[in-house]
GUKEVEX-978766 format. One record per residue (C-alpha): residue number from 0; x, y, z. Coordinates in Angstrom, 3 decimals. Example, Ala and Ser with C-alpha at 12.3 -4.5 7.8 and 13.67 -1.06 7.14 Angstrom:
2
- 0  12.300  -4.500  7.800;
- 1  13.670  -1.060  7.140;
END
This chain:
158
- 0  229.461  -119.532  32.490;
- 1  230.793  -117.193  29.784;
- 2  229.885  -119.610  26.960;
- 3  226.301  -119.838  28.211;
- 4  225.963  -116.044  28.013;
- 5  227.270  -115.664  24.441;
- 6  224.087  -116.712  22.595;
- 7  221.656  -114.514  24.601;
- 8  224.009  -111.524  24.343;
- 9  224.370  -112.056  20.576;
- 10  220.583  -112.295  20.150;
- 11  220.128  -109.128  22.227;
- 12  222.693  -107.198  20.163;
- 13  221.154  -108.358  16.862;
- 14  217.646  -107.452  18.017;
- 15  218.772  -104.007  19.170;
- 16  220.521  -103.313  15.872;
- 17  217.608  -104.528  13.738;
- 18  215.073  -102.629  15.853;
- 19  216.906  -99.386  15.037;
- 20  217.452  -100.109  11.352;
- 21  214.940  -98.612  8.907;
- 22  212.030  -100.814  7.804;
- 23  212.566  -101.792  4.171;
- 24  209.473  -102.945  2.296;
- 25  207.709  -102.964  -1.042;
- 26  205.165  -100.154  -1.152;
- 27  202.139  -99.435  -3.307;
- 28  199.555  -96.969  -1.951;
- 29  196.174  -98.471  -1.119;
- 30  197.269  -102.113  -1.438;
- 31  196.529  -104.474  1.431;
- 32  199.627  -105.705  3.265;
- 33  198.491  -109.314  2.738;
- 34  198.379  -108.662  -1.041;
- 35  201.875  -107.132  -0.956;
- 36  203.147  -110.175  0.944;
- 37  201.486  -112.527  -1.550;
- 38  202.949  -110.630  -4.520;
- 39  206.349  -110.626  -2.836;
- 40  206.216  -114.394  -2.288;
- 41  205.239  -114.903  -5.938;
- 42  208.182  -112.780  -7.077;
- 43  210.609  -114.479  -4.662;
- 44  209.505  -117.883  -5.999;
- 45  209.906  -116.740  -9.607;
- 46  213.355  -115.324  -8.854;
- 47  214.409  -118.534  -7.112;
- 48  213.250  -120.576  -10.111;
- 49  215.048  -118.307  -12.616;
- 50  218.213  -117.879  -10.523;
- 51  218.500  -120.860  -8.164;
- 52  220.912  -120.970  -5.268;
- 53  224.358  -121.714  -6.679;
- 54  226.777  -121.966  -3.775;
- 55  230.486  -122.043  -4.486;
- 56  233.116  -122.850  -1.902;
- 57  235.982  -120.382  -1.991;
- 58  239.136  -119.738  -0.045;
- 59  240.797  -116.434  0.606;
- 60  244.520  -116.436  -0.191;
- 61  246.983  -117.552  2.458;
- 62  248.965  -114.850  4.253;
- 63  252.729  -115.017  4.786;
- 64  254.159  -113.394  7.884;
- 65  257.887  -112.874  7.352;
- 66  260.305  -113.822  10.087;
- 67  263.313  -111.915  11.159;
- 68  265.600  -111.002  13.983;
- 69  263.968  -109.495  17.043;
- 70  265.785  -107.902  19.948;
- 71  264.588  -106.800  23.360;
- 72  267.378  -105.079  25.213;
- 73  270.456  -107.287  24.975;
- 74  268.802  -110.525  23.886;
- 75  268.187  -111.147  20.189;
- 76  266.467  -114.083  18.600;
- 77  265.380  -115.178  15.153;
- 78  261.790  -116.091  14.376;
- 79  261.136  -117.884  11.070;
- 80  258.371  -116.737  8.755;
- 81  255.140  -118.649  8.611;
- 82  251.971  -119.041  6.542;
- 83  248.395  -118.710  7.761;
- 84  245.808  -120.533  5.692;
- 85  243.097  -118.515  4.015;
- 86  239.546  -118.688  5.319;
- 87  237.121  -121.015  3.556;
- 88  233.707  -119.535  2.842;
- 89  230.637  -120.063  0.662;
- 90  229.242  -117.628  -1.892;
- 91  225.857  -117.842  -3.628;
- 92  226.846  -116.545  -7.065;
- 93  223.190  -116.054  -8.102;
- 94  222.180  -113.973  -5.068;
- 95  222.527  -110.583  -6.792;
- 96  220.722  -111.746  -9.922;
- 97  217.936  -113.288  -7.830;
- 98  217.509  -109.992  -5.958;
- 99  217.340  -108.037  -9.238;
- 100  214.744  -110.439  -10.688;
- 101  212.602  -110.112  -7.555;
- 102  212.839  -106.304  -7.600;
- 103  211.928  -106.180  -11.304;
- 104  208.948  -108.470  -10.725;
- 105  207.662  -106.262  -7.896;
- 106  208.263  -103.120  -9.981;
- 107  206.241  -104.697  -12.808;
- 108  203.410  -105.171  -10.284;
- 109  203.545  -101.447  -9.405;
- 110  205.536  -101.588  -6.149;
- 111  208.551  -99.561  -5.179;
- 112  211.129  -100.379  -2.526;
- 113  210.998  -97.882  0.355;
- 114  212.782  -97.500  3.670;
- 115  210.898  -95.991  6.576;
- 116  212.662  -94.703  9.660;
- 117  211.636  -96.328  12.917;
- 118  209.247  -94.152  14.950;
- 119  210.509  -92.683  18.199;
- 120  209.473  -94.604  21.337;
- 121  206.693  -92.196  22.333;
- 122  204.978  -92.589  18.937;
- 123  205.447  -96.364  19.083;
- 124  203.975  -96.525  22.580;
- 125  200.948  -94.443  21.560;
- 126  200.388  -96.720  18.543;
- 127  200.151  -99.834  20.708;
- 128  199.867  -103.153  18.877;
- 129  197.959  -101.839  15.863;
- 130  199.057  -103.157  12.482;
- 131  198.953  -101.709  9.000;
- 132  196.297  -103.548  6.988;
- 133  196.266  -101.308  3.893;
- 134  199.256  -99.260  2.708;
- 135  198.613  -95.575  3.494;
- 136  199.886  -92.550  1.583;
- 137  203.407  -91.756  2.741;
- 138  204.777  -88.369  3.683;
- 139  208.248  -87.190  4.645;
- 140  207.248  -87.659  8.310;
- 141  206.021  -91.246  7.905;
- 142  207.712  -93.756  10.174;
- 143  207.255  -97.390  11.101;
- 144  206.707  -99.390  14.263;
- 145  207.996  -102.971  14.159;
- 146  206.194  -105.595  16.201;
- 147  207.825  -108.725  17.620;
- 148  205.554  -110.976  15.521;
- 149  206.984  -109.516  12.275;
- 150  204.065  -107.193  11.547;
- 151  204.442  -103.435  11.329;
- 152  202.491  -100.215  11.579;
- 153  203.105  -97.230  9.312;
- 154  202.469  -93.995  11.199;
- 155  202.274  -90.427  9.942;
- 156  202.803  -88.331  13.105;
- 157  201.539  -84.774  12.731;
END
């Protein structure tokens, strides 16, 4: 029973965390969202071509736990030391470079990376399912509403 609950609980926790995290996007006032997405895909493709995925398998160093004599009350015993193998993991060594190439490409197209706070629930409820079609001017009060389908709405509550 517990194993069957792990996946839904994990998905719920991830969705709650991501729904609270700021919306990060490329922004250029007056540009249609579809154009921004197209430009972003072009830049992602260019970055992937110039800095392809280059996974390396690595292993963290093993850890030695020293043994020794341990006593509890009147009984003492000796426990030998032991090694624990290091974790094996994969690293894409081009990930940072690919991200920088993509950002530079989008900057060259006139975009800047922005993070918008998520609107409070009352603003989100009032906004309904509307979506941003064209990037509006931003103010310090601008916030974003994320929709389940991946779209968003930029709101400037006044």
